[in-house]
N, C-alpha and C positions, 0 to 999 in steps of 0.2 A: 504494500500500500504506500505509494509514493507520498512524501511530505508528511509522514507520520512518525511518531516515536514508538518504540516498542521496548518491553521488558520481558525477560525470560527467567522463570523460576523452575528449579528442577529438584527431583528426589529420585530415589531408586525405582519408585513406582510410576511417577508421572512427570511430565513437563507441562508447563503453563507459559504460553506466550500471550502477552496482553498488548493490544494496539491502542494508541492514544491519538487524538487530533491535536491541532496546534494549541488549543486551550488546555491540553492535558486531560480532557474528558475521555473516558474509555469508549472506544468505538467497536471493539471486538476482542475476542480471545479464542485461543485454541488450547484445549486441554487434551493432551495425549496421555493415555493411561494404559496400564498393564504392559509396561515396557519389558521387552525381553521375552514375552510370551506371545500373546495374540493382541498386539498393540492396536488400539483404536483411538480415534480422535473425534472429540465433540468440538465443533466450531460454532461460535455465536458472533454475529455481526449486527450492529445496530440497524443497518439498512436492509438486511435480508433474513434475519432470524437464525435459526439453528440448522446445522447439518451434522450428520453422524456418519463416520466412515471407519473402515478397517484400514490399517496401514499394511500395504503389500511391501515387504522389506526388500524385494528384489532377489531374494535367495532362492535356492531350491530348483534352479533351472539346470537340468542335466547338460553337461558339455557346453555350458555358456558361462560367461563372466557375470558377476553380480550386477544387477540392474539398479537404477536409481529408485529409491522407495517412492511409491505413489499412494494416493488415497483411492480406495474403491468402495462402492456402495455397501453399507451395513447399517440397516435401520434400527437394530435392537440396541437400546441404551438403557442399562440397568441404573436409572438415575438415583434411586435411593441408596444403593450400595456405593456408587461412585461419589455421591454428595457426602456421605458419611466418611468415606476414606479421604476425600479432599479436605474436609473440615479438620480431621486429625492431622494431616500432613501439611496444612497451610498455617499452622500456628506461628511459624517463624517468618512468614512473609508479611509484606505491607498489609496492615489490617483493612484498609479501604479496599484493596484489591481482593483480599480473601473474602470479605463480606459480599462484595459485588458478584464475584464468580459463584459463591455458594448460593446466593439468592437466585441466580440464573439456573443453577443446577436443579434446585428444588422446584422451580417453576416450570421446568421442562415439560411435564405432561400436559400442561395447559396451553402449549404452544404448537404451532404448525412446524413440522420438520421437513427439511429438504434433503433427501438422501441422494 
């Protein structure tokens, strides 16, 4: 997103990238979770809402080099489990960011999703 600022938070289970506009208001985030297993990504953008994807890590292609990871459709998002895990793992990050993302996670079922 050109012209924006971003911050990145990480743990062994998740990565959180937060995008801001010029006034430093949050315009979106991507929460990548279940790293190292079946990694998935929930993305929220102020102008388009939610999308949920699986991360295809580019591995496992016989007789081929590793490919660049890409996001592929995966509409199942266990929001209660991920919200609880995020709340636990986000204790050390900026409180404003943690509260904002947590509220978006628990409001997920009331929203339209774009897979």
